[in-house]
C-alpha positions in Angstrom: -168.0 112.2 -76.8 -170.0 110.4 -79.4 -170.7 106.7 -79.2 -168.9 106.1 -82.5 -165.7 107.8 -81.3 -165.9 106.0 -78.0 -166.3 102.6 -79.7 -163.3 103.4 -82.0 -161.2 104.3 -79.0 -162.2 101.1 -77.1 -161.5 99.1 -80.3 -158.0 100.5 -80.4 -157.4 99.8 -76.7 -158.9 96.3 -76.9 -156.2 95.0 -79.2 -153.6 93.1 -77.3 -149.9 93.9 -77.3 -147.3 91.2 -76.8 -144.7 92.5 -74.3 -142.4 89.5 -74.0 -141.6 85.8 -74.1 -139.8 83.8 -71.3 -137.3 81.0 -71.8 -140.1 78.4 -71.5 -141.9 79.9 -74.5 -144.7 81.5 -72.5 -146.0 84.8 -74.0 -147.0 87.8 -72.1 -149.6 90.3 -73.2 -151.2 93.6 -72.1 -154.3 95.5 -73.1 -155.9 98.7 -71.9 -159.7 98.6 -71.4 -162.4 100.5 -69.7 -163.5 99.2 -66.3 -166.2 101.2 -64.4 -165.4 104.3 -66.4 -161.7 104.1 -65.8 -159.0 103.0 -68.3 -157.2 100.0 -66.7 -154.3 97.9 -68.0 -154.9 94.1 -68.1 -152.0 91.8 -68.1 -151.9 88.0 -68.8 -149.8 85.1 -69.9 -150.5 82.6 -72.7 -148.7 79.4 -71.9 -146.8 77.5 -74.5 -148.6 74.3 -75.6 -151.4 72.6 -73.7 -149.6 72.3 -70.4 -150.7 75.4 -68.5 -148.3 75.0 -65.6 -148.0 78.2 -63.6 -144.8 77.1 -62.0 -143.0 77.7 -65.3 -143.6 81.5 -65.0 -140.4 83.2 -63.8 -140.6 85.5 -60.7 -139.9 88.6 -62.7 -142.9 87.9 -64.9 -145.1 87.1 -61.9 -144.2 90.5 -60.5 -145.1 92.2 -63.8 -148.4 90.3 -64.1 -149.4 91.3 -60.5 -148.5 94.9 -61.1 -145.6 95.0 -58.7 -143.4 96.4 -61.5 -144.4 98.8 -64.2 -142.2 97.6 -67.0 -141.9 94.1 -68.3 -138.6 92.4 -67.7 -136.2 92.8 -70.6 -134.3 89.9 -72.2 -131.0 91.3 -70.9 -132.4 91.6 -67.4 -133.6 88.0 -67.5 -130.2 86.8 -68.8 -128.4 88.6 -66.0 -130.7 87.2 -63.3 -130.3 83.7 -64.8 -126.5 84.0 -64.7 -126.7 85.2 -61.1 -129.0 82.3 -60.1 -126.5 79.8 -61.8 -123.6 81.4 -59.8 -125.5 81.0 -56.6 -126.2 77.3 -57.4 -122.5 76.8 -58.0 -121.6 78.5 -54.7 -124.1 76.3 -52.9 -122.5 73.2 -54.4 -119.1 74.3 -53.4 -120.2 75.0 -49.8 -121.9 71.6 -49.6 -118.8 69.8 -50.8 -116.7 71.7 -48.3 -119.1 70.9 -45.5 -119.1 67.2 -46.4 -115.3 67.2 -46.4 -115.3 68.8 -43.0 -117.7 66.1 -41.7 -115.6 63.3 -43.2 -112.3 64.5 -41.8 -113.8 65.8 -38.5 -111.8 69.0 -38.8 -113.7 72.2 -38.7 -111.9 75.5 -39.2 -111.8 77.9 -36.2 -114.2 80.8 -36.8 -113.6 84.1 -35.1 -116.1 86.9 -35.1 -115.2 90.5 -34.4 -112.1 91.7 -32.5 -109.9 89.2 -30.7 -109.4 91.5 -27.7 -112.0 91.9 -24.9 -114.6 94.7 -25.2 -114.0 98.0 -23.5 -116.8 97.9 -20.9 -116.1 101.4 -19.5 -116.9 103.1 -22.8 -119.8 100.8 -23.3 -121.4 101.7 -19.9 -120.9 105.5 -20.6 -123.6 105.1 -23.3 -126.3 104.4 -20.7 -127.5 107.0 -18.1 -127.5 105.3 -14.7 -128.9 107.1 -11.7 -126.7 105.0 -9.3 -123.5 106.0 -11.0 -122.2 109.5 -10.5 -120.1 110.3 -13.5 -118.0 112.8 -11.5 -116.8 110.1 -9.2 -115.4 106.7 -10.2 -117.5 103.6 -9.9 -115.5 102.3 -6.9 -116.2 105.6 -5.0 -119.9 105.3 -5.7 -119.9 101.8 -4.4 -118.0 102.8 -1.3 -120.5 105.7 -0.6 -123.4 103.3 -0.9 -121.9 101.1 1.7 -121.4 104.1 4.0 -123.1 104.2 7.4 -125.3 107.1 6.5 -128.6 105.2 6.6 -130.7 108.1 5.4 -128.9 108.4 2.1 -128.7 104.6 1.6 -132.5 104.4 2.2 -133.2 107.0 -0.4 -130.8 105.3 -2.9 -132.5 101.9 -2.5 -136.0 103.5 -2.9 -135.0 105.2 -6.2 -133.1 102.3 -7.7 -135.0 99.7 -9.7 -131.9 97.4 -9.7 -131.4 94.7 -7.1 -128.7 95.5 -4.5 -126.6 93.3 -2.3 -123.3 91.4 -2.4 -124.8 88.0 -3.4 -124.1 86.4 0.0 -127.8 86.6 0.9 -129.1 85.8 -2.6 -132.4 83.9 -2.7 -133.6 82.9 -6.2 -137.0 84.5 -7.0 -137.0 86.8 -3.9 -136.2 90.1 -5.6 -139.2 92.0 -6.9 -139.0 95.3 -8.8 -140.3 98.4 -6.9 -143.8 99.5 -7.7 
């Protein structure tokens, strides 16, 4: 490529293009320029007036300036987001008023989470494989077979189990140690 053609192309790319304006009057620009032999897009903001306060830049424009989004935010998108933010502010105000009313009257509504009936522990326990529970026998039968007088089997069971055993009558806090 000749130098003349290269300088013409660079001159074309050096011209800035305004891509948008925010509600504060800040203007946003882009330009493509060569950096280390690569064409790279540069993005910047020109603040309205002499007050260059970066806190006036909306989040959507910050994301565009930092390259976190390819396209600049559209006026429609900004209007939708502003309406959503206003709706959230109104909901916050309603919740604050409701909370103040509850504090003033001392009456708080009863909040229930989930089902009102107790959980089904049997189906819950079936999710977990347990070496001490034989699924062909019931839980009570397994417990009875552990209490059996066959000392050889009970010794093997206690060696394999990493869970503490006992009825609680001989419980000593901090005494149980996991097998190594």
